[in-house]
N, C-alpha and C positions, 0 to 999 in steps of 0.2 A: 348311652352317650354321656355317662357320668364324668369321664375324663376329658371330654372335648372342650376346647375354648371356642365358643360359637360366635363368629363375627360375620354371619350371613343373614342378619335380621331383615335386610331389605328384601330378601327373597321370601322369607316368612319368619315371623318372630318365634323363637324357641328358647326355652320351653314356654308352654302356656301356663297361665295361673292355675293352681290346683283346683280352684273352684270350677274352671271350665271342664276339666276331666270328670270331676265328681257329678256335675249337673247333667252332662251329656250321658253318662252312664245311667243316672237316675231316670232321665227322660226315656231312654230306649227300654228300660226295664219296666217302668211303671205306666207310661202313657204314650208310647211310641206309635201313634196312629196318624192317619192322614187328617188334614184340616180342610174345612169348607165342603166336606162330602157327607157328613153325618151329624145328627142332632143329639147323639147319645153323650153321656156325661164325660167320658174319657176324651172324646173328640173336642168337646167344649173346653176342657182343660188345656189341650194342646193348642187350640185356637187362641186361648188367652195368652199363652206364651208368645205366640207370633205377634199379636197386637200390642202386647207390653213391650216387645223388642222394637217395634216400629216407634213407639212413644219414646223409648230410651234413645233411639237414634235422633229423633226430632229434638229432644232436650239437649243432646250433645252438641248439635249444630245450631241451637237457639233459633229454631225455625218459627216462622209465623204460621198461623192456623191454615193458610192456603197451600202449604207445602206438603206433598205426599211422599211417602217412602215406598219404593218398589224394590222388592228383593229379586236378585238374580243369582245364578250359580257362581259368577265371577265378575270382576270389574271389566274384563274384556267383553263379556256379553253385554254388560250395562252400556259400555261405550258403543257397541254395535247397535243396540236398540236406539240410542240417542242419535247417532250420526246417520244411520240408515232410515230413521224415522222422520228426519227433517224433510220438508217439502222442497227439495232442490229444484230450481228452475234452470240452472245451467250458468256456468261462468261466475259463480259467487266467489268472493274473496274470503279465503279462510286463513286465519292467523294461528300459528302454533309456536311453541318454544323450540329451541334447538334440542331440548332434552326429552322429547316425547318418546314413550315406549312404543314398541311395534304394535301394541294393541290399538294405538291411534294411527301410527304411520302407515301400516299396511292397508288399513281400511281407507284412509284418505287417498292413497294411491289408486285404489280400486274406484273410489268415487270420482277421482280425477279422470280416469278412463271413461267413466259412464256419463259424467255431467260436465266435464271440462272445467272443474273448479280450479281456482288459482291458489296455490299454497304459498304463503308468505311466512317468514320467520320473524318473530318479535325481536327487536334490536337488543343485542346483548354484547357487552364489552368482554373481551377475553382476559386482558391483563391491565388492571385487576378484573376479577370476574364479578360482574353485576349487571342487572337490568337497567338500562338508561331510559327512564320514564319520559323525559323530554323528547328524546329521539323517537320513542314509540308513539308519542302524541303526534309528531310530524309524519310518521309513517301512516297513521290513520287519516291524517289530513290529505296525504298524497294518494293513498289507495284505501278507500272506504271499506271498513270491515263489515262483512255480512255474518260471519261465524267466527268465534274465537274459542278454541279448545286448548287448555293449558294444564300441564302438570303443576301441582302446588309445590312440589320439591323434586329435584332430580334424583332418580334412583342410581345415578352414576357418581355424582360428586356432592350431592346434598344441598345444592343451591336452592334457596327458597324463592319462589316467584311472588312478586308483589301483586297478588290476585285482586285485592280491593281496588288499587289504583288503576290497574289495567282494565278491570271490569267497568269502572266509572268512565274511562276514556271510550271504551267500546260502546257503551250504552248511549253516548252522544249520537251515535249513528244507528241506534236501534238494532245493534248486532245481537245475535243469540250467543250466549256465553255458557260454556261447560267447563267445569273444573275437576280434574282428576286428583283426588285426595288419597290415592292408594297408599302413599308414603307418609301421610300427615294426619289422617283422621284419628282422633284419640290422643294425638301428641301435641299439635299446635292448636291454638285457640281459633276456632272458625265460627264466626257469627253470621249466619245467613240473613239476619235482619239488617246487617250493615253491608253485606256483599250482595249486590243485586244480580246474582248469577241465575240463569235459567235452570241449570242442571249441576248437581254435585255428585260425584261418583265416589264410592267408598269400597274398600276391600276388607272383608272381615278378618282375614288371617294374618294381616301385617300389623300395623300400629294399633289396631283395635284388639289384638291378642286373642282373637277367636280362632275357630277351626277353618280348614279348607272347605270349599263348597258353598260359602255364603258371602254375598256382596250385594251391591245394589246402587240405587241412585235416588236423589231427591229431585222433585220437579213440581212446578206450579200446577194446581188442579185445572187451570184454564189453558194449559198447553195444548197445542194442536198436533203434537207428535203422533205419528202413525205407528201402529204395532208392527213388530218384526216377525213374531211367531204367532201361530194360530192353533187353537185346540181347546180342550176342556178347561173350564174355570171353576166348576162346582156350582155355579149359579146360572140361571136363565138358560138352561140346557136345551130348551126347545127352539131357541133362536139360532138360525144358521150363521149369524154374525156374532162377533165378539161383543160382550157388554161394553158400553161406553163409559163405564165407571172405572175410577182409578182406586186401587192398584190392579183390579181384575183384568183390565184391558192389556196389561203388560206381564201378568203372572199366569201364564198358561201351563197346564200340567201340574204335577204334584210338587209342592214346595219342599225343600230340604229342611224339614222342621227339626231334624236331629242337629244339623249345623246351626240353625237359628237358635236352638236352645243353648248351644255353646256360645254363640254371640251374645245372647241374653246374659249369661253368666259373666262373660268378659266385660260387657258394658257396666255391669254392677260392680265388678272388681275395679274398673277405672274410676268409677264414682267413689268407691271406698278409699282407694289410694290417693286419688286426686289427680286429674290430668296435669295440673300445673306442677305437681311433685314428680310425676313421671318425666315431664319435660325437663325440669331442673336437674334431675339425676343424669339424664342422657346428655344434657348440655355440659355438665361438669366432666363427664367421661369423654365427650367429644374433644374437649380442650386437651385432656390428658393424652388421648390417642394421637392427635395431631402433633403435640409436643414430642411424643415418643418417636413418631415416624420422622419428623423433621430433624431429629438429633443425629440421623445417619446421612452422611454426605451423598451416598449413592441412591438415595430414595427421593424422588420428586413427588411432592404431595400436591394434589389438586383440590383446592377448597375455594369457598366464596371469599371475596375481599373483606367482607364484614362478618365477623363471627356470629352476629345476631341474625344473619341471613343464611345460616347453615344448620341442617339437621345432622344426626349422627350417621351419615353416610359419607365415607371418605375414600377417594380413589388415589392410587399412587402408582408410579412407574419405577421399577428397579432397573437402574441404568445397566445396560449390558445383558439383561435377561428378559426373555419373553414372559408374559403374565402367567401362562399355563405352567411353565417350569417352576415359577415361584409358588404357584398354588400346590403343585406336587410336593415341593419341599415343605411347605407349611403342613400339608396333610401328614407327613412323616412325624411331625411334632404334635399331631392332634389339634391343629388349628384349622377351623373351617372358614374359608373365605370364598369369594366369587371372583372368577377371572374372565377375561375376554371382553365382549361388547355389551353384556348385560341387557340384551334385547333393545338396545337404544343406540343404533349405529350412527344416527345423526349427531348425537352428543359427542361421540368419539371423533367424528369428522371435524366438528367445531373445535374440540379441545386439542386436536392434533395427535390423538392417540389411536387413530384408525390405521391399519386393520387389526393391530395386535391387541388393542384394548388395554385395560388396566387391571391391577389387583384392587378389589374393592373390599373394604372392611366396614361393616355396618353394625351399629350398636342397638341394644334393646335394654329394657328395664332390668332384665336378669343378668346382664353383664356386670362385672365389678372392676374396680381399679386393680385388683389382684390379677385379673385377666390381662390388663394392659402391662402390668409389671412383668408378667410371664412372657408376654409378647416381646417386650424390650430385651429381656434376658436371652430369649431364643434368637432374636435378630443379632445381638452381640456375638453369640456363639457361632451363628452361621457366617458372619463376616470375618470372625477370627479364624474360622476353619477353612475359608475360601482362599 
């Protein structure tokens, strides 16, 4: 993929830091054994990596001591554990953003069938695009929230959700709050001591720059969440029930320690580069990308009204062309983008881009301004040739 211009970082960041490749190779070759199952030295070394990675996650999110880190194979599974583990009584009011991924939407639709929960959308203005906190406050006054689950930033248009303010409003009503940080963990400053959320979900392979196969969530050790999966945990094996300790209660089966090792290296890389420096670089490139796209009359760019409320995920519509056609044209020039609905159909219904979707360009640390210059030159060539 040496010649590709990669603008699909919202799907997964690519490439990964060299340290990730190196440490994963070292792990599998030197101590690639299971954890929590043996007392021998190599297993202890592997277990040390797992526990060190938990601590790196806690440090990244500035967690208090009562927050626990649970590893899962994907953010989708983490969301399922949380939402299916809630003790639903029936007819609860659930609030979500218009920009939720199908990982949330499809599960909520199933829970609606089972428990008759009520799904409400947090008030968002379309033009200009922003969350209206005052109107959300009135929403909560009219229909009391029981559960709020919200993406921290849209994987379609990059709009950042004001999670601190919404959480504060929800906690007035003792609502349970879960935040999906798949697009922001390791990029935006997230301080769990200041954000009173019950659950925070992260994906290792996106803005954390780790590998596939590792994700997870943070939760309070006093949570009454019920487990979703049952099986071996490596401890208390004579007990027919799951241990009531966290994380063991939610980590059944063998952990993907190979992927955890990669996440460990990625987190150390973020600390070395500096999260704020990663964000600064992406912010500068996002401005350049939007300027590039907006310089063409036939391209309609969809972004937040406030540049400070925007991550490096930009959607656009090429007037007169379907998104898939544009994606195929870009591919001919070795430009990787995502087209269609991006697993977030409600976002496109809200933005008025359903069912055709948009062309999404998403940035990462390893993109350069030269990539955007090349994009501009190719767009000029395409329009001159059309």
